C-alpha positions in Angstrom: 120.8 -10.6 287.8 119.9 -7.1 287.2 116.7 -5.7 285.6 118.6 -5.0 282.4 119.7 -8.6 282.0 116.1 -9.8 282.5 114.9 -7.2 279.9 117.7 -8.4 277.6 116.6 -12.0 277.9 113.0 -11.1 277.3 113.9 -9.1 274.2 115.9 -12.0 272.7 113.0 -14.4 273.5 110.5 -12.1 271.8 112.9 -11.8 268.8 113.3 -15.6 268.5 109.5 -16.2 268.8 108.7 -13.6 266.2 111.4 -14.9 263.8 110.2 -18.4 264.2 106.5 -17.6 263.8 106.8 -14.8 261.2 109.3 -16.4 258.9 109.5 -20.1 259.9 105.8 -20.8 260.1 104.2 -18.2 257.9 106.7 -18.0 255.1 107.6 -21.6 254.8 104.6 -23.5 256.0 101.3 -21.6 255.8 102.0 -19.8 252.5 102.9 -23.0 250.6 99.8 -24.6 252.0 97.6 -21.7 250.8 99.3 -21.9 247.4 98.7 -25.6 247.2 95.1 -25.1 248.2 94.2 -22.2 245.8 96.6 -22.6 242.9 97.3 -26.4 243.1 101.1 -25.9 243.3 103.2 -28.7 244.8 103.7 -28.2 248.5 107.4 -29.2 248.8 108.5 -27.3 245.7 106.6 -24.2 246.9 108.0 -24.4 250.4 111.6 -24.4 249.0 111.4 -22.0 246.1 108.4 -19.7 246.7 108.7 -19.2 250.5 110.9 -16.2 250.0 108.3 -14.5 248.0 105.5 -15.2 250.4 104.3 -11.6 250.8 104.0 -11.2 247.0 102.0 -14.4 246.6 99.8 -13.6 249.6 98.9 -10.2 248.2 98.0 -11.8 244.9 95.9 -14.5 246.6 94.0 -11.9 248.5 93.2 -10.1 245.3 92.1 -13.4 243.6 90.3 -15.3 246.3 89.6 -13.0 249.3 90.7 -15.7 251.7 90.7 -14.6 255.3 93.6 -17.0 256.2 95.8 -15.3 253.5 94.9 -11.9 255.0 95.8 -13.1 258.5 99.0 -14.7 257.4 100.1 -11.5 255.6 99.3 -9.5 258.7 101.3 -11.9 260.8 104.3 -11.5 258.5 103.9 -7.7 258.5 103.7 -7.3 262.2 106.4 -9.9 262.9 108.8 -7.7 261.0 108.2 -4.8 263.3 108.4 -7.0 266.4 111.7 -8.4 265.1 113.2 -5.0 264.6 112.0 -3.5 267.9 113.1 -6.6 269.9 116.5 -6.7 268.2 117.2 -3.1 268.9 116.0 -3.4 272.5 118.0 -6.6 273.1 121.2 -4.9 271.9 120.5 -1.8 274.0 119.9 -3.8 277.1 123.0 -5.9 276.5 125.1 -2.7 276.2 123.5 -1.2 279.3 124.0 -4.4 281.2 127.6 -4.7 280.2 128.5 -1.3 281.6 
């Protein structure tokens, strides 16, 4: 295996970890838990319907409660977006370089 194939594999692994943690965990598990804790919303309903609007809800929770876990969750979502974009681009670039 060449160095480019190793870099491509690492890029795709970073992409999948950031996608799993940033969207899978933060959007659909931590945010509904925080909404249940602070606004007394049902967990399963919130996980299904409100998970897509997690950033909006977290910004409102930070204004209302000043909860550190909401701040950290919002920061994790924010930084995972950048990591996803960078690792996706680098994975595609290394796949093209490796194919040539």
